[in-house]
N, C-alpha and C positions, 0 to 999 in steps of 0.2 A: 158294510154289514149293518143288521138295525141289532142284532144282538147286544146285551147290555153285558150279557154274562154265557161262559158255553160249560156244562157240564158234560166232564166223560163221565160216562156211566160205569159200572166194573161189570157189563155185563157184553156181549158180541151181540152183533146185529141178530144173530142166530139162535139167541137164550141164554147161552150156555155163559156159565159164570167164568170169569176171567181171572188167569190163577198167574203168578202168585196172589196171595190174600191180601200182602202187604204191598200189590201193585202202586196205593196211590203214594203211601208215604216215601217208596224210594224214589218214584215222580218226585215227589216235593223235596226231598234232600238234593236231588238231581237238580235242579234249576234254584236252589236256593246259591249264596254267595259264601267264601271259605276267605275269611280274612287271614292274616299270615301269624297272625297271634291265636290262632285256633278257633276262634269264635262263627257263629254260624249265626248269617241275618237272613233269613227268609223272606222270601218276594211276599209284598202286600199284595201281589194283585193276582194270587192263588190262593189255594184253599183246599182245606179236605171235609168233605162232610157225608151224611147217610142220607138216600132217597131213597124210598121205598125198599128197605134191607138191602140197600146195596151200596156199597161204596161208590166215591164219586168223587171227582177232581173238578173244581172249581175253578174257571181261568175269569177275571172280569178283563173282557175284550178290550181296553185301555191298552191293556200289557203291548197289544200289536203294534201303537204308535210308541212305546215308550220303551220296548225291546222286543224288535221283532224276529230276533234270531230266536230266543225261548218261545216265543207266541209259534213261529212256525215248527219247531219241537215239539210242541205239544201236540198241534193238530193236527204233524206228522204221527204223533205216536199213536191216535187215535185210530188216524185212516188205517197205519199201515197192523193194525191190532183190530180192527175192525171194530172197532169199539160202537156204541150206542152213546150218541149225541143227545142233547138239550137244551135249549134256552131257558131264559130262566123261569120264565113261566110253567116250563115240563113240558113242552111240544117241543114234537123229534125235529131234527134237522138231519141235515144230508151235504158234510163236510166234501 
């Protein structure tokens, strides 16, 4: 893959706003590590951002090599919810 980052945009390919409105935060917490002492460690290869007045989830593509299970989960999430995806240059990409 030639992308440095994949942005999962909070709108469907049909242009509808993705719900629930806190979907990116839920996804962010889903891929975090939970320690026995109750501490949360967030994955440094993912982040939440706003692009064009829409929430987006940012994946550093090195996650594919470092944690392929989490990477596949996130890509499958985007595909199954028919979410718009872009690269680091904001060009549309098709997963």
